[in-house]
C-alpha positions in Angstrom: -3.9 21.2 8.2 -1.9 22.4 11.0 0.2 20.2 13.2 -2.2 20.8 16.1 -4.9 19.4 14.1 -2.9 16.2 12.9 -4.2 13.0 14.3 -1.8 10.8 16.3 -1.6 7.0 16.5 -1.7 4.9 19.5 2.0 4.8 20.1 3.0 8.5 19.2 4.9 8.7 22.4 6.8 5.6 21.7 8.1 7.2 18.6 9.2 10.2 20.5 11.2 8.0 22.7 12.8 6.4 19.7 13.9 9.9 18.2 11.4 9.8 15.3 11.0 12.8 12.9 7.4 13.5 12.1 5.4 14.7 9.0 1.8 14.9 8.0 0.2 12.2 5.9 -3.4 11.5 5.3 -4.2 13.8 8.1 -2.0 11.9 10.5 1.3 12.8 12.2 3.5 9.9 11.0 7.1 9.0 11.8 9.4 9.8 8.7 12.5 8.2 10.0 14.4 7.5 13.4 18.1 7.0 12.4 17.9 7.9 8.4 15.6 6.6 5.6 18.6 5.1 3.6 19.6 2.8 6.6 16.1 1.9 7.4 15.4 1.0 3.8 18.5 -1.1 3.6 17.6 -2.7 6.9 14.3 -3.8 5.4 15.9 -5.3 2.3 18.8 -7.2 4.2 17.6 -7.9 7.6 14.1 -6.6 9.0 12.3 -3.2 9.4 9.4 -2.5 11.6 6.8 0.1 10.6 3.9 1.6 12.5 1.1 1.9 10.0 -1.8 2.5 12.4 -3.0 5.3 10.5 -4.5 3.0 8.0 -8.3 2.7 8.2 -10.1 -0.5 9.6 -13.7 -1.4 8.9 -16.0 -4.4 9.3 -19.0 -5.5 7.1 -21.3 -7.9 8.9 -24.5 -9.6 8.4 -26.0 -12.5 6.5 -24.6 -12.2 2.9 -21.7 -9.8 3.9 -19.2 -11.5 1.5 -21.8 -11.5 -1.4 -22.5 -7.7 -0.8 -18.8 -6.7 -0.6 -18.1 -8.9 -3.8 -20.7 -7.1 -5.6 -19.1 -3.6 -4.6 -15.3 -4.1 -4.7 -13.3 -5.2 -7.9 -11.5 -8.4 -6.8 -13.3 -11.7 -6.6 -13.8 -12.9 -3.1 -15.0 -16.2 -4.5 -11.3 -16.9 -5.4 -10.3 -17.0 -1.6 -11.9 -18.7 1.5 -11.8 -17.6 5.2 -8.4 -17.1 6.6 -7.3 -15.5 3.4 -6.9 -11.8 2.5 -7.0 -10.2 -0.9 -5.9 -6.8 -2.5 -8.9 -5.1 -4.0 -10.4 -1.7 -5.4 -13.2 0.5 -4.6 -14.3 2.2 -7.8 -16.6 4.9 -9.0 -19.3 4.3 -11.7 -16.8 6.0 -14.1 -14.0 3.4 -13.1 -11.7 5.7 -11.2 -10.4 4.7 -8.0 -12.0 5.8 -4.5 -9.4 3.7 -2.6 -7.3 0.4 -2.7 -7.6 -1.6 0.2 -7.2 -5.1 1.7 -10.2 -7.4 2.3 -9.9 -10.0 5.1 -12.5 -12.8 4.4 -13.3 -13.7 8.0 -16.5 -15.7 7.3 -19.5 -15.7 5.0 -21.1 -13.0 7.3 -18.0 -11.1 8.1 -15.4 -9.1 5.9 -12.7 -6.8 7.5 -11.3 -4.1 5.4 -8.1 -2.1 5.7 -8.5 0.9 3.5 -6.0 4.0 3.3 -6.4 6.5 6.2 -7.6 9.4 4.2 -10.0 7.4 2.3 -11.5 5.3 5.0 -14.7 7.7 5.6 -15.4 7.7 1.8 -15.1 3.8 1.6 -17.4 3.4 4.7 -19.9 5.9 3.4 -20.2 4.2 -0.2 -20.7 0.7 1.4 -23.2 2.1 4.0 -25.1 3.8 1.3 -25.4 0.5 -0.9 -25.8 -2.0 1.9 -28.9 -4.0 2.0 -31.1 -4.5 4.9 -29.3 -6.7 7.5 -25.8 -5.7 6.5 -23.9 -3.3 8.9 -20.7 -1.4 8.0 -18.7 -0.3 11.0 -15.7 2.1 11.1 -13.3 0.8 13.3 -10.3 3.1 12.5 -9.3 3.6 16.2 -10.0 -0.1 17.3 -6.8 -1.7 15.9 -3.3 -0.7 15.3 -1.4 -2.0 12.4 2.5 -2.9 12.4 4.4 -4.2 9.5 7.3 -6.5 10.1 9.3 -6.8 6.7 12.4 -8.3 5.5 14.4 -11.6 5.2 14.4 -12.0 9.0 10.8 -11.1 9.8 10.0 -14.8 10.5 12.7 -14.7 13.1 11.1 -11.6 14.8 7.6 -13.1 14.9 9.0 -16.5 16.3 10.6 -14.6 19.0 7.2 -13.3 20.1 5.5 -16.7 19.8 3.4 -15.5 16.9 2.5 -17.7 13.9 4.6 -17.6 10.6 3.8 -20.4 8.7 1.2 -19.2 6.4 0.7 -18.8 2.7 1.0 -15.4 1.0 -2.1 -13.2 1.8 -3.2 -15.7 4.5 -3.9 -14.4 8.1 -4.1 -16.1 11.5 -5.8 -14.8 14.7 -3.2 -15.4 17.6 -2.5 -14.0 21.0 0.5 -12.5 22.6 0.7 -12.4 26.3 -3.0 -12.6 26.4 -3.6 -9.8 23.9 -5.5 -10.7 20.6 -3.2 -10.1 17.4 -4.2 -10.7 13.8 -1.2 -11.8 11.8 -1.3 -11.7 8.0 1.3 -12.7 5.4 1.2 -9.1 3.6 3.3 -6.2 3.1 4.2 -3.1 1.0 7.8 -3.4 0.7 8.4 -6.4 -1.7 10.2 -8.5 1.1 8.9 -11.4 2.9 7.0 -10.1 5.8 3.8 -9.8 8.0 1.4 -7.2 9.2 0.1 -7.4 12.8 -3.2 -6.0 14.0 -3.3 -5.8 17.8 -6.1 -3.8 19.7 -5.5 -0.2 19.7 -5.1 -0.1 23.5 -2.7 -3.0 23.4 -0.3 -1.3 20.7 2.4 0.0 22.9 3.6 -3.2 24.6 3.2 -5.1 21.3 5.4 -2.4 19.6 7.9 -2.3 22.3 8.4 -6.2 22.1 8.5 -6.0 18.4 11.2 -3.4 18.6 13.3 -5.5 21.1 12.9 -8.6 18.6 13.9 -6.5 15.6 16.9 -5.1 17.0 18.0 -8.5 18.3 17.8 -9.6 14.5 19.9 -6.7 13.5 17.2 -4.7 12.0 15.5 -1.4 13.0 12.3 0.7 13.1 11.6 2.2 9.9 9.5 5.4 9.1 7.4 6.6 6.2 10.5 7.7 4.3 11.7 4.2 3.8 8.2 2.8 3.3 7.9 5.1 0.2 11.3 4.3 -1.2 10.7 0.4 -0.8 7.2 0.6 -2.4 8.4 2.9 -5.4 11.3 0.3 -6.0 8.7 -2.4 -6.3 6.3 -0.3 -8.6 3.4 -0.5 -5.9 0.8 2.1 -6.2 0.2 4.8 -3.7 -3.5 6.1 -3.8 -3.3 9.7 -4.6 -0.3 9.1 -6.9 -0.6 6.0 -9.2 -4.4 5.5 -8.3 -7.2 8.1 -7.8 -10.7 9.0 -9.0 -8.9 10.1 -12.3 -6.7 7.1 -12.7 -8.4 3.7 -13.5 -7.1 0.1 -12.5 -6.4 -0.4 -16.3 -4.2 2.5 -16.4 -2.3 1.8 -13.3 -1.8 -1.9 -14.4 -3.8 -3.2 -11.3 -6.4 -5.0 -13.6 -5.0 -8.3 -12.0 -7.0 -7.1 -8.9 -10.3 -7.1 -10.9 -12.8 -10.0 -11.1 -13.5 -9.4 -14.7 -15.9 -12.6 -14.8 -18.1 -11.4 -11.8 -21.5 -10.3 -12.7 -21.2 -6.9 -11.1 -18.8 -4.7 -9.1 -18.7 -0.8 -9.1 -17.3 0.7 -12.3 -17.4 -2.7 -14.2 -19.1 -1.5 -17.3 -16.7 1.6 -17.6 -13.8 -0.6 -16.9 -14.7 -3.2 -19.5 -15.0 -0.6 -22.1 -11.8 1.2 -21.3 -10.1 -2.4 -21.3 -11.7 -3.1 -24.8 -10.7 0.3 -26.3 -7.2 0.2 -24.6 -6.3 2.8 -21.9 -5.0 6.1 -23.2 -2.1 6.0 -20.7 -0.1 3.4 -18.9 2.0 3.2 -15.6 5.4 2.6 -16.3 8.9 3.1 -14.3 11.6 5.5 -15.2 15.3 5.1 -14.1 17.6 8.2 -14.5 20.5 8.2 -16.6 21.7 11.5 -15.6 22.4 12.5 -11.9 19.1 13.8 -10.2 16.2 13.0 -8.2 12.7 12.5 -9.9 9.7 13.7 -8.2 6.0 13.8 -8.7 4.2 15.8 -11.2 7.3 16.3 -13.6 6.6 16.2 -17.4 8.1 13.3 -19.4 9.3 14.3 -23.0 10.2 12.4 -26.0 12.0 14.3 -28.9 10.8 17.4 -26.9 7.2 16.6 -26.9 5.3 15.6 -23.7 4.4 12.1 -23.5 3.3 11.9 -19.9 3.8 12.8 -16.2 5.5 11.4 -13.1 3.3 10.2 -10.3 5.9 9.4 -7.8 9.6 9.8 -7.8 12.6 9.2 -5.2 16.2 8.3 -5.0 16.5 4.4 -5.0 18.8 3.3 -2.1 19.3 0.0 -3.6 20.1 1.1 -7.2 21.7 4.3 -6.2 19.9 6.2 -8.9 16.8 8.4 -9.3 13.6 6.3 -10.2 10.0 7.2 -10.8 6.7 6.0 -11.8 4.8 7.6 -14.5 1.8 7.6 -16.6 2.7 7.5 -20.2 0.5 8.1 -23.2 0.0 4.8 -25.1 0.0 6.7 -28.4 3.7 7.2 -27.9 4.2 3.4 -28.0 7.0 3.7 -25.3 8.5 0.3 -24.5 11.1 -0.7 -21.7 14.7 0.4 -22.9 13.4 3.6 -24.6 15.0 6.8 -23.6 12.9 9.8 -22.5 13.7 13.2 -20.7 12.0 14.4 -17.6 11.6 18.2 -17.0 13.1 18.8 -13.6 12.4 22.4 -12.9 13.7 23.4 -16.4 16.6 20.8 -16.6 16.1 17.9 -19.0 17.1 14.8 -17.2 17.6 11.7 -19.3 15.8 8.5 -18.1 15.3 4.8 -19.4 11.8 3.4 -19.5 11.5 0.3 -17.1 8.7 -1.9 -16.5 8.6 -2.1 -12.6 9.7 -3.7 -10.3 13.1 -2.0 -10.3 14.6 -4.5 -8.1 14.4 -8.2 -7.3 13.1 -9.3 -4.0 12.2 -12.6 -2.2 8.7 -12.5 -2.0 5.6 -12.7 -4.4 
């Protein structure tokens, strides 16, 4: 996809004003960094970072029995939560592969709001529409709402400066207003730090983001781009669809079985995932921390005693640990455990690494 065909979010011009560099991601032109990825990463871990992730999808399932329908389709159990709460869940194929991972907001018994990944929104909406019974509608609202993430130890201070609600449980949300503009505020995030995700209307995005920039900078933080978002989530071992999750990588393999309602009577892929769980997955997601100097990347072969035992799914330099880190799917037959040493083939060079069970760093949130 050429740059001229990339989609732009609602505040692209604001990012340009802030000096952002851009790169394609999921079909969108995304700000990669403003003043540098390492500084933006460190600000998020120590003070506060502000991310524009409006490329994320949005969709609403409405109608009598909407919660029951969504619960019969997606993996996690909406019966565990109540209106005003959100839940991480997965949309799977009959074979147990992952079409997408997403957040489901329980609005009411007849309304569920979904936030899938940008590139997978159309697929998720299509699958839900195909399965929806009479009276249930599935509406693609990708360009109806923006999404801003305020993450870090001072995130509460930033929201308080705008008069937005902050006193809520993890994965709970509140519908609020800022200067007469509706904003949904949820205690969620993708960095491992205490934080919030805000969903204003698409047309209200610019003034809300500018106000957040001012509050973040006053708190000693800074806007952060896609680069820092990736280093932060990799340090936490959080999966990214297309890397640690895909139609070829199941929740059992990616260690996201905690987001599966195993006791539910049905969800897409249930039989296949139950069988894989009983048999034991053939590979499991683990972390790798480089011993030798070097940066690990996706798609590199992991070796033990010269024999291939897996492949990296994501890799980066950890600004917190100051070493190369990676996530990798490792063959269960190899019986690798945390502390074991392996090698990673980095363009023909064998780089030594230690097997780690993520997260790589300790943070201040669940």
